[in-house]
VEXFIGU-670655 format. One record per residue: residue in three letters; x, y, z of N, C-alpha, C in turn. Coordinates in steps of 0.1 Angstrom, whole numbers, padded with zeros to 4 digits, always signed. Atoms other than C-alpha are relative to their C-alpha. Example, Ala and Ser with C-alpha at 12.3 -4.5 7.8 and 13.67 -1.06 7.14 Angstrom:
ALA+0009-0012+0000+0123-0045+0078+0009+0012+0000SER-0009-0011+0000+0137-0011+0071-0008+0011+0008
This chain:
MET+0007+0015+0002+1525+0319-0462+0005-0003-0015GLY-0010+0005+0014+1542+0295-0488-0016-0006-0010LEU+0011+0004+0015+1527+0274-0516-0015-0009+0011THR+0011+0000-0004+1501+0262-0487-0014+0004+0005ASN+0010-0009-0003+1482+0291-0484-0014-0006-0008ILE+0013+0000+0006+1445+0284-0488-0012+0007+0001ASN+0010-0011-0003+1431+0315-0480-0007+0006-0012HIS+0007+0002+0015+1422+0320-0517-0013-0008-0004GLN+0010+0010+0001+1404+0288-0518-0011+0001+0009LYS+0008+0000-0009+1387+0296-0487-0013+0012-0009ILE+0008-0009+0007+1373+0326-0502-0007-0001-0010THR+0008+0005+0011+1362+0315-0532-0013-0010+0003ASN+0015+0011-0007+1342+0284-0513-0012+0010+0005SER+0009-0011-0002+1327+0314-0497-0011+0007-0003MET+0011-0009+0006+1314+0334-0522-0009-0010-0009ILE+0005+0007+0006+1304+0305-0539-0016-0006+0011LYS+0012+0004-0011+1280+0292-0510-0009+0012+0004VAL+0009-0010+0000+1268+0328-0509-0011+0005-0014GLN+0009+0001+0015+1257+0327-0548-0009-0010+0005GLU+0011+0013-0001+1240+0292-0537-0011+0007+0007SER+0010-0005-0010+1221+0308-0507-0011+0011-0007LEU+0007-0011+0008+1209+0337-0532-0010-0009-0006LEU+0009+0009+0012+1192+0311-0556-0009-0008+0009LYS+0012+0009-0007+1174+0294-0527-0010+0017+0006ASN+0005-0013-0001+1159+0333-0522-0016-0001-0007PRO+0013+0003+0009+1123+0331-0536-0003+0013-0011TYR+0001-0011+0010+1126+0367-0551+0015+0001-0012TYR-0013-0003+0008+1166+0360-0567-0004+0002-0015LEU+0002-0002+0016+1151+0352-0604-0003+0015-0003PHE+0004-0009+0006+1132+0382-0604+0007+0014+0003ASN-0009-0013-0005+1157+0409-0588+0001+0011-0014ASP-0006-0007+0015+1163+0425-0627-0014+0001-0004LYS+0010-0001+0008+1126+0423-0633-0014+0012+0006LYS+0014-0013-0006+1096+0452-0627-0007-0011+0007ALA+0016+0007-0003+1069+0436-0606-0012+0011-0002THR+0014-0005+0003+1033+0446-0618-0013-0004+0009PRO+0013+0007-0007+1005+0442-0596-0013-0001-0009VAL+0014+0003+0005+0974+0428-0614-0008-0005+0008THR+0012+0006-0004+0941+0415-0611+0000-0011-0004TYR+0000+0014+0005+0943+0378-0617-0015-0008+0000PHE+0009+0010-0003+0917+0354-0625+0008-0016-0006ASN-0004+0014-0002+0928+0318-0617-0010-0010-0004LEU+0012+0007+0004+0909+0292-0632-0002-0010+0013ASN+0005+0007-0006+0889+0272-0606-0002-0012-0007THR+0004+0013+0008+0894+0235-0617-0009-0008+0000THR+0008+0009+0001+0874+0218-0599-0019+0005-0001LYS+0008-0007+0001+0844+0241-0605-0004+0004-0016SER+0000-0005+0012+0851+0248-0641-0005-0013-0010THR+0000+0011+0007+0842+0221-0669+0007+0003-0013LEU-0010+0001+0010+0870+0215-0694+0000-0010-0009ASP-0001+0011+0009+0875+0194-0724+0004-0010+0003GLU-0003+0012-0006+0874+0164-0714+0009-0009-0007ALA-0013+0009+0008+0900+0151-0741+0015+0004+0005LEU-0012-0010-0002+0926+0180-0735+0001+0005+0014SER-0002-0007-0012+0915+0189-0701+0004+0016+0002ILE+0000-0009-0003+0918+0223-0711-0011+0011-0003PRO+0014-0008-0002+0893+0255-0709-0005+0005-0014TYR+0005-0008+0016+0867+0264-0737+0002+0014+0003LYS+0003-0014-0002+0870+0299-0743-0013+0007-0002ASN+0016-0005+0001+0840+0316-0735-0002+0004+0013LEU+0000-0007-0012+0834+0342-0711-0012+0004+0003GLY+0011-0004+0004+0798+0347-0718-0011-0006+0012GLU+0006+0008-0011+0769+0337-0695-0003-0012+0004ASP-0003+0013+0000+0770+0305-0702+0012-0007+0000SER-0012+0008+0000+0802+0296-0697+0002-0007+0010PRO-0003+0010-0012+0814+0265-0681+0011+0008+0009LEU-0009-0005-0005+0843+0285-0670+0002+0006+0016ARG+0001-0005-0012+0846+0296-0631+0016+0002+0006PHE-0017-0005-0002+0879+0314-0616-0005+0003+0015ASN+0000-0005-0009+0891+0323-0586+0008+0014-0001ILE-0010-0012+0005+0903+0360-0583+0009+0004+0013ILE-0009-0004-0009+0933+0371-0567+0005+0018+0000HIS+0000-0015+0001+0934+0409-0560+0019+0004+0002ASP-0013-0005-0001+0971+0425-0565+0008-0007+0003LEU-0008+0015+0003+0991+0391-0575+0008+0012-0008TYR-0014-0005+0004+1029+0403-0582+0000-0009-0014ILE-0006+0003+0010+1037+0396-0618+0013+0005-0008TYR-0014-0005+0000+1073+0398-0627+0003+0001-0016GLY-0001+0003+0014+1088+0408-0662-0010+0005-0009ILE+0009-0004+0011+1057+0422-0678+0002+0015-0005ASP+0001-0019+0004+1071+0460-0685-0002-0002-0012ARG+0003-0003+0017+1071+0454-0721-0005-0011-0005ALA+0004+0011+0006+1052+0434-0742+0006-0001-0016ALA-0005+0002+0014+1061+0421-0778-0011+0007-0010MET+0011-0004+0014+1041+0432-0809+0007-0001-0014SER-0005+0007+0013+1047+0415-0843-0003+0013-0009LEU+0009-0007+0012+1044+0436-0875+0005-0009-0010GLU+0001+0007+0011+1036+0422-0903-0002+0006-0015ASN+0000-0003+0012+1037+0431-0940-0014-0001-0009GLY+0014+0000+0001+0999+0433-0950-0004+0008-0012GLU+0006-0009+0012+0976+0444-0981+0003+0012+0004PHE-0004-0014-0001+0978+0481-0968+0011+0004+0009GLY-0014-0004-0005+1014+0482-0957-0002-0009+0015LEU-0003+0005-0012+1026+0474-0922-0011-0004+0009GLU+0007-0001-0010+0999+0460-0899+0005-0014+0012SER-0007+0007-0013+1007+0446-0860-0010-0007+0002GLY+0001+0010-0005+1001+0416-0850-0008-0002+0014GLU+0005+0003-0009+0988+0401-0816+0011+0008+0011ILE-0008-0006-0006+1005+0418-0785+0002-0009+0010SER-0003+0009-0010+1021+0393-0761+0015-0001+0005GLY-0010+0002-0008+1050+0383-0739-0001-0014+0011ASP+0002+0012-0012+1062+0362-0711+0003+0009+0014ALA+0001-0003-0013+1060+0367-0673+0000-0009+0009TYR-0004+0013-0012+1068+0350-0639-0009+0004+0009ILE+0007+0002-0009+1050+0342-0611+0009-0004+0014LEU-0006+0001-0007+1066+0342-0576-0006-0015+0005PRO+0001+0016-0001+1072+0303-0562-0012+0005+0014ASP+0008+0001-0010+1048+0294-0535-0015+0008-0002THR+0012-0011-0001+1017+0315-0544-0012-0006-0005ILE+0011+0008+0008+0994+0300-0571+0008-0007-0010ASN-0001+0006+0013+0991+0275-0597-0005+0005-0011PRO+0005-0010+0016+0985+0292-0632-0003-0012-0006TYR+0009+0004+0006+0966+0277-0655+0002+0005-0016PRO+0005-0008+0014+0963+0281-0696-0012+0001+0001GLY+0017-0003+0001+0929+0299-0699+0002+0007+0010ASP+0000-0007-0008+0937+0320-0670+0001+0016-0004TYR+0002-0012+0002+0932+0358-0673+0009+0010+0013PHE-0003-0009-0013+0948+0388-0655-0004+0015-0008ILE+0004-0013+0004+0938+0427-0657+0011+0007+0003ILE-0006-0011-0004+0961+0454-0658-0004+0016+0000ASP+0006-0012+0003+0948+0486-0645+0009+0016-0002MET-0006-0012+0004+0964+0514-0664-0007+0013+0004ILE+0004-0014-0004+0955+0554-0658-0011-0001-0007LYS+0016-0002+0003+0924+0554-0683-0004-0012-0009GLN+0009+0011+0006+0917+0521-0697+0007-0015+0007LYS-0002+0017-0008+0919+0480-0684+0007-0007-0015TYR-0005+0011+0010+0941+0458-0704-0002-0014+0001LEU+0000+0017-0009+0928+0418-0699+0006-0007-0010PHE-0011+0014+0008+0955+0392-0712-0004-0013+0004ARG+0001+0016-0002+0951+0358-0716+0009-0009+0001VAL-0012+0010-0001+0976+0330-0706-0001-0012-0009ILE+0003+0013+0011+0980+0304-0735+0010-0009+0001ASP-0007+0011-0002+1010+0287-0720+0007+0000+0012VAL-0007-0001-0009+1027+0278-0688+0010-0010+0004SER-0014+0006-0002+1059+0264-0680+0005+0001+0019SER-0006-0002-0014+1077+0256-0646+0013-0005+0004ASP-0014+0001+0000+1110+0251-0632+0001+0000+0018THR+0001+0003-0018+1123+0245-0595+0013+0007+0008PHE-0017-0005-0008+1151+0263-0572+0005-0014+0008ASN-0006+0009-0012+1174+0242-0552-0004-0002+0012ASN+0005+0002-0012+1153+0244-0521-0016-0007-0002GLY+0014+0004+0004+1122+0229-0541-0014+0008-0002ALA+0006-0013+0003+1102+0262-0546-0002-0003-0018ASN+0001-0004+0014+1086+0263-0579-0005+0013-0006TYR+0001-0013+0008+1084+0291-0603-0006-0001-0011TRP+0009+0001+0016+1060+0298-0633+0003+0006-0007LYS-0003-0010+0015+1069+0313-0668-0015-0001-0005LEU+0010-0004+0009+1038+0326-0684+0003+0005-0012SER+0005-0006+0009+1030+0333-0717-0013+0003-0004TYR+0015-0008+0000+1001+0356-0725+0001+0004-0013LYS+0000-0012+0011+0989+0377-0751-0017+0004+0004LEU+0006-0012-0007+0967+0408-0748-0016-0010-0009ASP+0012+0011+0003+0928+0390-0751-0010+0013-0008ARG+0007-0015+0007+0909+0430-0757+0007+0008+0012LEU-0010-0014-0003+0919+0464-0749-0015+0006+0007ASP+0010-0010-0006+0896+0488-0728-0013-0010+0006ALA+0012+0013-0002+0878+0452-0715-0008+0007+0013ASP+0012+0000-0008+0848+0455-0694-0001-0012+0006ASP-0004+0018-0004+0854+0427-0665-0012-0005+0006SER+0011+0002-0008+0818+0427-0653-0004-0013-0005ALA-0001+0012+0003+0817+0393-0676+0006-0013+0005ILE-0008+0008-0004+0846+0378-0662+0000+0000+0017LYS+0004-0001-0019+0836+0389-0624-0013-0008+0002LYS+0013+0006-0001+0803+0371-0628+0006-0017+0002LEU-0001+0011-0001+0823+0338-0632+0009-0006+0014VAL-0009+0002-0010+0844+0342-0602-0008-0007+0013VAL+0005+0009-0011+0837+0319-0571+0004-0002+0013GLU-0008-0003-0012+0861+0328-0545+0009+0009-0001GLU-0007-0009-0004+0878+0358-0536+0012-0002+0009PHE-0012+0003-0010+0918+0358-0525+0007+0016+0000LYS-0008-0015+0000+0944+0389-0517+0015-0006+0000PHE-0015+0004+0000+0978+0384-0524+0010+0010+0008ASN-0004-0009-0007+1002+0395-0500+0015-0004+0004SER-0015+0003+0003+1039+0397-0509+0010-0001+0009SER-0009+0003-0013+1057+0401-0474+0000-0012+0004THR-0002+0007-0004+1048+0367-0466+0007-0010-0009VAL-0006+0008+0009+1066+0350-0497+0012-0004+0003GLY-0011+0008-0002+1089+0323-0489+0002+0002+0016SER-0003+0000-0007+1081+0323-0455-0009-0013+0006ASN+0011+0012-0003+1057+0297-0432-0015+0005+0000TYR+0013-0005+0002+1027+0321-0441-0007+0001-0015LYS+0009+0005+0011+1004+0317-0469+0001+0017-0006SER-0002-0013+0006+1010+0347-0495-0011+0003-0009VAL+0013-0002+0005+0976+0343-0509-0011-0009+0008VAL+0009+0005-0008+0946+0340-0488-0014+0006-0005LYS+0012-0005+0003+0909+0343-0488-0001+0012+0002LYS-0001-0013-0002+0898+0377-0489-0006+0004+0011THR+0007-0002-0016+0876+0376-0457+0010-0002+0009LYS-0011+0000-0010+0905+0363-0440+0009+0010-0001TRP-0010-0009-0001+0926+0389-0451-0006+0011+0005ASP+0006-0013-0005+0902+0415-0444-0001-0001+0016LEU-0004-0002-0015+0899+0405-0406+0011+0001+0005ALA-0012+0000-0003+0935+0396-0404+0005+0016+0002SER-0008-0013+0000+0943+0431-0417-0010+0012+0013THR+0010-0011-0014+0915+0450-0387+0007-0010+0009LEU-0008+0007-0014+0932+0424-0362+0014+0008+0000ASP-0014-0009-0004+0965+0441-0372+0004+0013+0005ASP+0005-0013-0003+0955+0474-0372+0000+0000+0017LEU+0006+0002-0015+0939+0464-0337+0013+0001+0008SER-0012+0006-0009+0973+0449-0325+0011+0012+0005VAL-0004-0012-0002+0992+0477-0333-0003+0009+0009MET+0006-0007-0007+0971+0499-0316+0000-0001+0016LEU-0004+0005-0012+0975+0481-0283+0011+0001+0007LYS-0014-0003-0006+1010+0481-0281+0003+0014-0002VAL-0008-0013+0000+1015+0516-0288-0006+0004+0014PHE+0014-0007-0008+0983+0523-0264+0010-0008+0016TYR-0005+0005-0015+1004+0499-0237+0013+0006+0005ARG-0018-0006-0005+1042+0513-0241-0004+0013+0005SER-0001-0015-0003+1028+0549-0237-0007+0000+0014LEU+0008-0004-0012+1006+0539-0205+0010-0005+0013PHE-0004+0010-0008+1030+0512-0190+0016+0002+0000PHE-0019+0000-0003+1069+0518-0200+0004+0013+0011ASN-0001-0009-0012+1086+0535-0175+0014+0001-0007GLU-0008-0007+0007+1117+0554-0192+0013+0002+0009PHE-0014-0002-0012+1139+0555-0158+0003-0014+0002VAL-0003+0013-0002+1139+0520-0156+0001-0012-0012GLN+0003+0007+0013+1133+0507-0190-0005-0010-0002THR+0009+0014+0006+1107+0480-0187-0013+0007+0004TYR+0015-0003-0006+1071+0480-0176-0006-0002+0012THR+0005+0000-0015+1056+0489-0143-0015+0007+0000CYS+0012-0004-0003+1023+0497-0126+0002+0008+0011ILE+0002-0008-0012+1013+0518-0099-0013-0004+0007ARG+0011+0005-0003+0988+0503-0074-0009+0012+0005LEU+0010-0012-0004+0965+0532-0071-0011-0003+0013TYR+0008+0001-0013+0942+0519-0046+0008-0003+0012PHE-0009-0005-0008+0971+0513-0025+0006+0009+0005VAL-0010-0014-0003+0989+0543-0025-0013+0009+0005CYS+0006-0017-0005+0957+0563-0017-0009-0006+0013LYS+0008+0003-0015+0942+0538+0012+0016+0000+0010CYS-0013+0000-0010+0980+0539+0027+0005+0015+0005ASN-0004-0012-0002+0985+0577+0023+0017+0001+0000GLN-0015+0000+0003+1019+0569+0006+0002+0006-0011ILE+0000-0005+0014+1036+0582-0022+0001-0012-0009SER+0004+0008+0013+1033+0565-0057+0012-0015+0001ASP-0011+0012-0002+1054+0529-0053-0003-0007-0015TYR+0000+0007+0017+1059+0510-0088+0002-0016+0007PHE+0000+0015+0000+1053+0472-0093+0004-0006-0011TYR-0008+0006+0012+1074+0450-0116-0004-0013-0001ASP+0003+0012+0002+1063+0418-0129+0009-0009-0010PRO-0008+0005+0003+1091+0394-0138-0007-0014-0011TYR+0003+0014+0008+1066+0364-0151-0007+0009-0013LEU+0005-0005+0012+1047+0391-0174+0010+0001-0009ILE-0012-0004+0004+1080+0404-0184+0002-0014-0012ASP-0004+0011+0006+1089+0366-0193-0008-0001-0013PHE+0009+0002+0010+1059+0363-0212+0002+0010-0014MET-0004-0010+0008+1064+0393-0231+0011-0001-0008ILE-0011+0005+0006+1097+0384-0241-0002-0012-0008LYS+0003+0012+0005+1089+0348-0250-0005+0001-0018ASN+0011+0001+0010+1060+0356-0272+0002+0010-0012LYS-0003-0014+0007+1075+0391-0288-0015+0006-0002ILE+0015-0009+0000+1045+0409-0274+0001+0013-0008MET-0001-0015+0001+1056+0444-0283+0010+0002-0016GLU-0006-0005+0015+1074+0434-0319-0010+0006-0008ASN+0013-0008+0008+1056+0452-0349-0009+0011+0008SER+0009-0008-0008+1044+0478-0328-0005+0010-0007GLY+0005-0010+0009+1043+0501-0357+0005+0016+0003GLU-0009-0010-0005+1067+0528-0341+0011+0004-0008GLY-0014-0006+0005+1098+0523-0361+0009-0004+0007ASN-0012+0003-0005+1120+0521-0332+0001-0011+0005TYR-0009+0012-0007+1143+0495-0318-0008-0004+0014HIS+0007+0001-0015+1124+0482-0288+0005-0011+0005TYR-0008+0008-0009+1146+0458-0265-0005-0002+0015LEU+0002+0000-0014+1132+0445-0234+0007-0014+0007SER-0007+0011-0010+1150+0421-0206-0006+0000+0013HIS+0001+0003-0015+1149+0406-0173+0006+0014+0005LYS-0011-0011-0006+1159+0437-0147+0002-0003+0014THR-0007+0001-0014+1162+0416-0117+0004-0018-0001MET-0004+0012+0003+1174+0379-0111-0008-0008+0005ARG+0013+0012-0002+1151+0351-0113+0003-0010+0006ASP-0004+0013-0007+1154+0324-0085+0000-0012-0008TYR+0000+0013+0004+1157+0289-0092-0013-0011-0004GLU+0014+0004-0001+1122+0283-0086-0011+0007-0013PHE+0010-0014+0007+1110+0312-0113-0006-0012-0012PRO+0006+0006+0010+1108+0284-0146-0013-0012+0005ILE+0008+0008-0005+1089+0260-0122-0014+0007+0003ARG+0011-0007-0004+1064+0286-0109-0008+0005-0010TYR+0009-0006+0012+1057+0301-0144-0008-0011-0004THR+0010+0009+0005+1043+0271-0155-0011-0007+0008ARG+0011+0001-0008+1016+0274-0129-0007+0011-0006THR+0009-0014-0006+1006+0308-0136-0011-0001-0014ILE+0005-0003+0010+0981+0323-0160+0005+0001-0014TRP-0008+0000+0010+1007+0332-0186+0002-0011-0008ARG-0001+0014+0006+1012+0299-0193-0014-0008-0006MET+0016+0006+0003+0973+0286-0194+0000+0006-0014ILE+0004-0011+0011+0973+0315-0223+0009-0006-0010GLU-0009+0007+0010+1006+0299-0241-0006-0010-0003THR+0001+0014+0003+0996+0267-0242-0018-0003-0001LYS+0014-0001+0001+0955+0276-0245-0005-0014+0004ASN+0003+0009-0008+0952+0250-0219-0012+0003+0010ILE+0012+0000-0007+0915+0248-0208+0002-0005+0016ASP-0002+0012-0010+0925+0220-0180+0005+0011+0014MET-0005-0009-0011+0944+0250-0162-0007+0010+0010VAL+0008-0011-0002+0914+0272-0157+0000+0002+0017ASP+0006+0000-0012+0906+0259-0122+0014+0001+0010ASN-0014-0002-0007+0943+0260-0108+0013+0009-0001CYS-0014-0005+0002+0965+0283-0124-0004+0011+0009ILE-0004-0009-0007+0982+0311-0105-0006+0012-0004ILE+0005-0010+0008+0962+0342-0110+0001+0016+0012ARG-0003-0010-0011+0973+0366-0076+0012-0003+0003SER-0016-0001-0006+1007+0373-0060-0001+0011+0013GLY-0005-0006-0009+1025+0388-0031+0008+0011-0010ALA-0009-0011+0003+1051+0420-0036+0011+0000+0007THR-0011-0001-0008+1081+0420-0022+0011+0014-0003LEU-0005-0011+0005+1103+0453-0019+0013-0006-0009ILE-0009+0003+0010+1135+0451-0048+0012+0008+0007ASP-0011-0003-0008+1163+0458-0028+0015-0005-0002ASP-0012+0005+0006+1194+0439-0048+0006+0015-0006PRO-0010-0013+0002+1220+0471-0050+0004-0002-0013GLY-0005+0000+0015+1231+0456-0085-0010+0002-0011CYS+0008-0002+0007+1199+0463-0104-0005+0018-0001ILE+0005-0012+0008+1184+0493-0125-0013+0006+0015PHE+0012-0002-0008+1155+0494-0097+0005+0010+0011ASN-0008-0001-0013+1178+0505-0068+0010+0016-0005THR-0005-0017+0006+1192+0540-0092-0009+0010+0005ARG+0012-0006+0001+1157+0553-0084-0002+0005+0012PHE+0003-0007-0015+1146+0573-0055-0014-0008+0003GLU+0014+0004-0005+1110+0557-0055+0004-0014-0002ARG-0004+0011-0005+1105+0524-0044-0012-0009-0012TYR+0005+0013+0013+1099+0491-0070-0004-0012+0010TYR+0002+0017-0005+1082+0457-0056+0000-0004-0011GLN-0003+0011+0009+1084+0428-0073-0008-0010+0003LEU+0014+0014-0005+1054+0401-0078+0007-0014-0001ASN-0005+0008+0000+1064+0369-0068-0009-0013+0002TYR+0008+0011+0002+1034+0346-0074+0001-0009+0006LEU+0000+0011-0010+1037+0327-0042-0016+0002+0002ALA+0016+0005-0007+1005+0313-0026-0001+0006+0014GLU-0001-0006-0011+1014+0327+0007+0009+0011+0004PRO-0012-0010-0004+1028+0355+0024+0012-0003+0003ILE-0013+0003-0009+1063+0357+0032+0007+0016+0004PHE-0005-0013-0005+1085+0382+0049+0007+0007-0007GLY-0002-0010+0007+1088+0414+0035-0008+0004-0010GLU+0013-0005+0009+1056+0416+0016-0006+0012+0004VAL+0005-0010+0000+1041+0448+0015-0018-0001-0002LEU+0013-0001+0004+1011+0438+0000+0000-0015-0004HIS+0002+0012+0000+0994+0404-0003-0011-0003-0011ASP+0012+0004+0005+0969+0387-0027-0004+0017-0013ILE+0003-0010+0013+0973+0414-0060-0007-0008-0010PRO+0005+0010+0011+0948+0401-0086+0009+0005-0013ILE-0007-0002+0012+0966+0395-0118-0011+0005-0010VAL+0014-0002+0006+0931+0391-0137-0009+0000+0009ASP+0016-0001-0012+0895+0395-0125-0005-0018-0002GLN+0006+0013+0003+0886+0359-0115-0010-0003-0003ASN+0011+0003+0010+0855+0360-0132+0003-0004-0017LEU-0005+0007+0016+0875+0355-0168+0000-0011+0001LEU+0001+0018+0001+0884+0321-0157-0013-0006-0002ILE+0015+0009+0003+0847+0312-0155-0006+0006-0011TYR+0007+0001+0008+0840+0330-0185+0006-0010-0009ILE-0007+0010+0006+0867+0310-0201-0005-0011-0002LYS+0005+0009-0005+0854+0281-0188-0017-0001-0005ASN+0015+0003+0008+0816+0284-0198-0002+0008-0011LYS+0003-0005+0017+0823+0300-0231-0009+0013+0002THR+0008-0008-0002+0809+0332-0220-0001+0015-0008ILE+0000-0016+0006+0802+0362-0245-0008+0010+0005PHE+0008-0013-0001+0789+0397-0238-0002+0008-0014LYS+0006-0009+0008+0772+0421-0261+0012+0008-0003ALA-0013-0012+0003+0801+0449-0275-0005+0010+0010THR+0004-0014-0004+0781+0476-0258+0001-0007+0016GLU-0002+0003-0014+0787+0458-0224+0015-0005+0005GLU-0017-0008-0007+0821+0468-0198+0006-0016-0002ASN-0006+0009-0002+0828+0430-0199+0004-0007-0014ALA-0003+0004+0012+0829+0425-0238+0018+0001-0002ILE-0015+0004+0001+0866+0432-0234+0007-0011+0000TYR-0005+0012-0005+0871+0397-0224-0003-0011-0012ASN+0006+0009+0009+0852+0381-0255+0013-0006-0007ILE-0010+0009+0006+0889+0378-0273+0006-0006+0007ILE-0011+0009-0012+0905+0359-0245-0014-0010-0004VAL+0007+0014-0002+0874+0335-0240+0000-0006-0014LYS-0002+0005+0015+0872+0332-0280+0011-0010+0000TYR-0014+0006+0002+0910+0325-0284+0002-0011+0008MET-0006+0010-0006+0911+0300-0256-0012-0011-0003ASN+0008+0010+0002+0879+0279-0268-0001+0002-0015ASP-0002+0002+0014+0889+0283-0306-0015+0002-0009MET+0013-0004+0005+0858+0304-0314+0001+0011-0010GLU-0005-0012+0008+0855+0326-0344-0001+0014+0005TYR-0002-0015-0005+0864+0364-0340-0011+0003-0008THR+0003-0010+0007+0841+0392-0353-0002+0013+0002ILE-0003-0011+0003+0841+0427-0358-0005+0008+0013ASP+0005-0007-0011+0819+0432-0326+0007-0007+0009ASP-0010+0003-0010+0849+0417-0307+0012+0012+0001ILE-0013-0014+0000+0872+0445-0317-0007+0011+0004ALA+0006-0017-0006+0848+0478-0307+0006-0001+0011PRO-0001-0001-0013+0853+0470-0271+0015+0001+0000LEU-0012+0000+0002+0889+0472-0276+0008+0014-0003GLU-0001-0015+0004+0891+0503-0294-0003+0008+0009ARG+0006-0013-0010+0872+0522-0265+0016-0002+0010ILE-0011+0002-0009+0908+0515-0249+0006+0013+0001ASN-0012-0017+0005+0925+0552-0240+0005+0001+0016GLU-0002-0007-0011+0944+0571-0216-0002-0006+0014ASN+0001+0007-0014+0926+0562-0185-0003-0013+0001PHE-0001+0014-0003+0928+0525-0188+0015-0003+0001ASN-0014-0002-0007+0962+0533-0168+0000-0008+0013SER-0001+0006-0013+0950+0509-0140+0008-0011+0001ASP-0004+0014+0000+0969+0480-0130-0005-0015-0005ILE+0005+0011+0009+0944+0457-0143+0003-0002-0012TYR-0002+0000+0011+0951+0465-0175+0014-0003-0006TYR-0014+0002+0004+0988+0462-0172+0004-0015+0001PHE+0002+0016+0003+0981+0424-0171-0009-0005-0012LEU+0011+0002+0011+0953+0424-0195+0003+0003-0011ILE-0004-0002+0010+0965+0441-0221+0011-0007-0010PRO-0007+0015+0005+0992+0416-0231-0007-0011-0007ILE+0010+0012+0003+0970+0391-0230-0008-0001-0011LEU+0008-0001+0011+0949+0406-0254+0007-0001-0015ILE-0009-0001+0012+0977+0415-0278+0002-0018-0002TYR-0003+0013+0007+0986+0377-0276-0006-0005-0008CYS+0008+0002+0010+0953+0368-0286-0003+0001-0012VAL+0003-0006+0012+0950+0391-0313+0014-0005-0009ASP-0013+0008+0006+0986+0383-0326-0002-0014-0008SER+0004+0014+0006+0977+0345-0328-0010-0003-0009LYS+0013+0001+0009+0944+0349-0343+0006+0002-0017ILE-0007-0004+0014+0965+0369-0372+0006-0008-0006LYS-0014+0009+0004+0992+0341-0376-0013-0015-0005GLU+0012+0012+0003+0960+0315-0379-0005+0003-0011LEU+0007-0005+0017+0942+0333-0409+0011+0005-0009LEU-0009+0000+0013+0973+0338-0427+0011-0013-0001SER-0008+0013+0003+0988+0302-0421-0009-0012-0009
């Protein structure tokens, strides 16, 4: 290359862009600072009485205090690992002044105020600090971060007084900072989301153990009734519409197993596949469209998979593919296979809720999801009863719907 060689310039510009992208990372400012989880008492400005002239809180945490706080559990504060202590030459020699320092709060979490308090839980005692000053700055992407100045209010503090002034309770989740989800959510919502998340992971682990076919690397089921009735060897059934639903909605992500789980279509889809999918129960669940209850496809026929180029033909057992057609076609060995119980659509339409002890209580999660009803702990108990005996084809279709409804509710709670 001669004098027109611009490779060095390109590399330099590329490195500059990398540095710019780092600045947009909400954690970038805090990479060299230690995170300290604290119990943070954030001033509730709408329910507190402030000084009318200065709009600042009175310093009073007693029973008659005009202050009210929101408590945030496990909030991360950065740069608080060392506090400055001033030494002064007093009457009796060197005397220590107040313990104070500066710290930072992540973007898009809370709006701190002078007069906030936070507690650091140490091994032997609690330290209660008061925020005396707050300043903010903004990243290039518009996210605000906060710098706090604080000082020690009391040592070995009894937090019962300040907790009596708490009006709302929240939980901080560091994993959602910088995402489309809230990092600070109400404690009641967080507790329900955590319980649902555990349930979701359990259902995903169960579903994979019950229906994942290692030989063909996808999810299949056995029609036990058909096998017993016809006195045949075990024939496997594969549903490309279910697989499409699982891929699009990432049903098996975050299953808690730690292993990469890749899911793909194992057969060729015909040109009518996308059109027919829009009329299935899978599309009704995705769109939460109650109007589809009366006419969505919930039954299917099955045809032998005889494509020599697909993985199913490498096996000696026979595999059949569901086609979601209304009428039987040539080559079908079985027609009118139920995808879900017909009664489920009636329950959705009529908003029917069952007691937790009833067999059909497993449908409550779906009914409530489709009708925007609140979940309760009673809705979770029936799903926790799913075990290795739930390996019938009904659960081959039902469990992914349950996972989708649970995961959607978790996203809603954290949004």
